[in-house]
N, C-alpha and C positions, 0 to 999 in steps of 0.2 A: 440459543440457536434459533429461536422463533423469529428473531429479527433478521436473520441471514437468509438470502434468497435460496439457499439449499435447505433440504429437510434436516431434521435433528435426529433421525433414527440411527445415524452412524455414531453418535456420541454416547459414551457410557457414563454412568453416574460417577461423581467424584470430582475433585478439583486438582488441576495441575497449576501451581503457581510457578510457571516455567522459568527458565533461565533468562529472565528479562534483563535488558540493559536499559538504563534510565535516561530520561530526558531527550527523547527523539525529537520533540517539538519545542521544548522549553526547559529551563533549568528546573530540577526537582525542587519540591517544596522543602522548607527547613526540616531537618531531621528530628527536632524536638516535637514530640507528640502531645497534644492536649489531653486533659482528662486522666492523667496518670498512666497513660499507655506506655508500654516498654519503649525504650529508646531504639530508634530504627537506624540501621546502617544503610544509607542510600548509595553507598559505593562498595557493596559487598564484594570481597575478592572471590575470584573463580575458585580458589582453593577451598573456600568455605562451602561451596555448593557442589554436591555430587549429583550427576545426572546419569541415569542408566536407561537403556532401551531393551525391550524384549518383544518377541513376536510369538503369537500362539501357534503359527504354522510356518514352516520354512519353505514350503512350496505351495503355490496357489494357482488354480485354474483361472481362466478369464471370467468365470461366473462368480468368483469369490472376491470380496472386498479385502484389500491389503491393510490389515490392522497392525498398528504399532502402539505399544504401551510405553509411556514415558514415566519414570519415577524420579522425583527430585527431592533431595534432602538438604536442609540447611544444617551444616555441621559446625557453624560458627556459634559464638556465644551471644550474638546480638540478632535481633529481628531484622529482616531485610524487607524494605518496601519496594515492590516490583510493579512495573508498568504493564497493565493487562494487554496492551497492544502487541507486545512482544512475547506473549504467551498464548497458549490455546485454552486459557481459563474459561472463556465464554465462547470463543470462536477462534478459528485460525485466520488471522488477518495479515500475516507476514509469511515469508518463506522460512519457516522455523527449522527446516530440516535440510541437510545436504543429501541429495539423492543422486546416485549414478547408476547406470546400467552398462555393464561390460566396460567400465571405466569412463563412460561419457556422461556428462552432466545432464540431469533431467529437468525439464522446465516446470516451474511453479505456475499453476493455472488459476490460482485463487485471485481474489479481488485486490485492486490497488486503490488505496484511499487517499483523500485529502482531508486532513484533520486540523482542528484548532488546537491550541495549547492544552495540555492535559490538566484536569482538575482533580481534586481529591478522590472523586469517585472512580477515576481511571487507574487507581493503584490497588494492589493487594499486599497483604503482609504475611510473610512466612516466618513463623516463630522459630527460635533456636531449637534444634533437634526435631523439628517437624518434617515429616515425610509425606508427600502427596503424589497422587497418581492420576493420570488421565490416559484414555485410550483414543487414538485418532485413526480415522479411515484415511490412510495416506492416498488411496485411490480417488478420493474426492478433491484432492488439491494438487496432485502432480500428474504429469503426462506419463502414464504407464502403458503406452500403446505398444512398446517394443517387448518382445519375449526375450528374456535373458536373466542374467545374474545381477541382482540389485544390491547395492550397498547403501545403508541409511544410517546417518548420525544426526544427533540433535545439535544445532549450531545457531541458537538465537544470538543475535548481535545487533548492536547499534549500527545502523547504516552509516557508512563512511569510516568505520573502523576506529572511532575515537575511544571506544572502550572495548577491551578484550572480550571475546565471546565466552559464554559458558558452553562447554561442549561435552558430548558423551562419546563413549566408544561406539564403533559401528556394529550394526547387525547385518547379516547377509541372508538373502532369501532369493528363491527362484520364482519368477512371476511370468505367467503366460500373458502376452499382450492383450489389451482390451481397448475398446473404443473410448476415447477421452471425451466424456460427456459431462458438462457441468450441469448439475441439477438445480433448476430454478423453480421458484413458486409460480404456478400458472396465474396469469392475470384473471381476475374475476370477470365474468361475462359483462359486456357493456362498459368495461373500465378502460378500454383502449380506443383512442380516436385519432384519426389522421387528418391533419390540416396542412395542406400543401405538401412540402417535402418533409415535414416534421410529424412524428407520431408521438402521442402522449399516452402514457399508461399510468393508471391510478392517480391522475391529476384532475382536480376540479377546475372550473373555468377560470378562477382567479390564478391558480398555479400555472395554468396554460399560458395566460397572458404574461405573467411574470417571467416564465421560462423563455417565451418568445423575445421579450425585452433583453434577457440575458444572452440569448443567441445572437441578437443584433449587435449587442455590445461586444461580444466575442468576435464577431465578424469584423467590426471596426478595428479592434485590436490586431487581429490577424492581418488585415489589409495594411495597416500602418507598419507592422513588423516586416512584411514582405517588401513594401516600398523602401523602408529603411535599409534592409539588407541587400536590396538591388542597387543601392548607392555604392560609393567608393569604399572598398574593403580596407579597413584600417583599425587601429587600436583606439576606437572611440570610447568615451567614458561609459556609455550605455552598454556597449559590447563587453568591455573588460570587467565592468562591475558584475555582470551576471554570467559571463562565460569565460572569464579569465584572460590570461595573456593572449594577445592577438596572434593568430596564424591564419594563413589563407585557407587551409583545410578546415580549421574550426569555423571560420566565417561561413564557408560553403556548407558545412554540416548544419549550422543554425539556419541558413537560408533554405536548405532542402527541407528541414523540419517544418518551418513556417509555411512554405509553399504547400506542403501536404496538409497542414492544419487548415489553411485557407481553402484548399480544395475540398476538404471534408465538410466545412461549413457551407461552401457554395453549392456542392453537387451531390453529397452523399445523403442517404436516407437516415437521418438522425432520429433516435428515439429517446425521449426524456421520461424516465420512470420516477414518479413521486412517492413511491411506497416506502422508502427507507425511513425508519424511525430512530436511527442512531444519531448521536450528537455531532457527527462529522459533517463535512461539506458535501462530499459526493464520493462515488467510487465507480470503477468499471472493471470488466474482465478484459484484459488486453487482447485476447484471442476472439472476442465477440464484438467487432465494430458494428454499428456506431451507437450502442446503447449506453446511456449515462444514467446512473441512479443518483438522484439528488437527495440529500438528507437534511436534517434540521438546521444546521449552521448555514446552509445555502440560502435559506429564505430570509434570514436576518442580515446577510451580508449586503454591503452597498452594491449598486449596479456596476460601478466602475471604481478604479482605485485599488489600493492594496487589499489582497484577499477578497476580491469582489466576485459577484455572480458571473460576470463575463470572464474574468480571469480564471475562475474555477473551471469553466467549460474548456478554456484553452489547456489548462492543466490536465484535465481528464482526456481530452482528445489526443494529447501528446502521448498518452500511455498506450494507445492502440498499436499493436504490431504493424498494422497496415498504414499507420501514420508516421510516428517517430519512435515507437517502442521504448519510451522513457521508463525509468524506475523512480523510486522515492529514496534516494540516498540520504537526503536531509529534508527537513521542513522549515519554513519560515524564512523571512528576509535575511536575518543575521546568519543563519546556517547556510543559506544559498550564497551569500557574499563570501563567506569563509571557504566554502567548497570551490568557488571560482578561483580563489587565490591558491588553495592547496592542491586542487586536482581539476584543471580545466576540462579534461576528458570526461570525468564524471559529471561536471557541471553541464556539459553538453548532452548528457544523458539523464538529467534530473528534471522532473516535471515542474517543481516549483521555480527553478531557474528560468524555464520557458514562460511560466505565468508572469513572473515579475518583470522579465524583459518586455513582455507584451503589455502589461499594465503600465509600466514606465512611470511609477509613482514612488518617490518624487521624480520629476521630469529630468531626464538626462539626454544630452545631445548625442 
């Protein structure tokens, strides 16, 4: 948790190798494990994994954190290799819970990431018969501002629904509404500097110069995208590749999104935070425009082209509720192209589809 902008005091000891679904960004590695390790089932059936929730208190005041304990057990005969990103093993990085209040869905307020393909270090192994537990402060990640009866279930799943979710039964509790405040680590004195319309936090002079180049590249991509979408609306290869079957409403949605992205780059007070040490590209909190946290993969990415610095900023800007409110249904060009074919509506709401449309690499008319 020390790498996350929120404090770690809400996390209790122990591991939850959560009900992870595999391959969000790339195909899982081969299931044969080196060094005589147990054979791992990379497609563990939901029937082999039992997930249960419990709460220490069924009624909580606004002064109390809403704690939920998740217990997961591998009931199968083979070990399961699970992707950390879809578990709270080290952090909550996805909307792992279904939360409702008086029957209405509750918003996930946690970070939205752009990630590279997973490596071996991004996986965990849950042995046969192993039972692991983690306690999460739900109030750190979900909007619990309404007073009412909440219903919570564990529902980790691969975005896009390509793999069935591992789910738990629901727990119910009464919660007094509280202010939704995301806890962030304070910037060290002297670590924040404003240059023109851009503010840099925890960035050295080289990082500031690189980030400014990336912002200029993103601006060029956004301008090109708006110019393109201001043209004749039709089923062009560029549009259908990234946003699916043509419709005038879909075209207009894409145009509205890119006009908002361009406006953010042209007129909004953007902050670039260089303090992230994770191996990802970047992340944002959608309800906190226009602050972008750039991570390790960002610095080694090309300035333009596929999965570039400029494209990463387009991706992250699209996440802001004040801009386009996109999600991360799939990652990567292959996944984005498949999503455009199978679900154009989700493609128009997926951050990577916006990035790849803007990067336009390889070039499409």
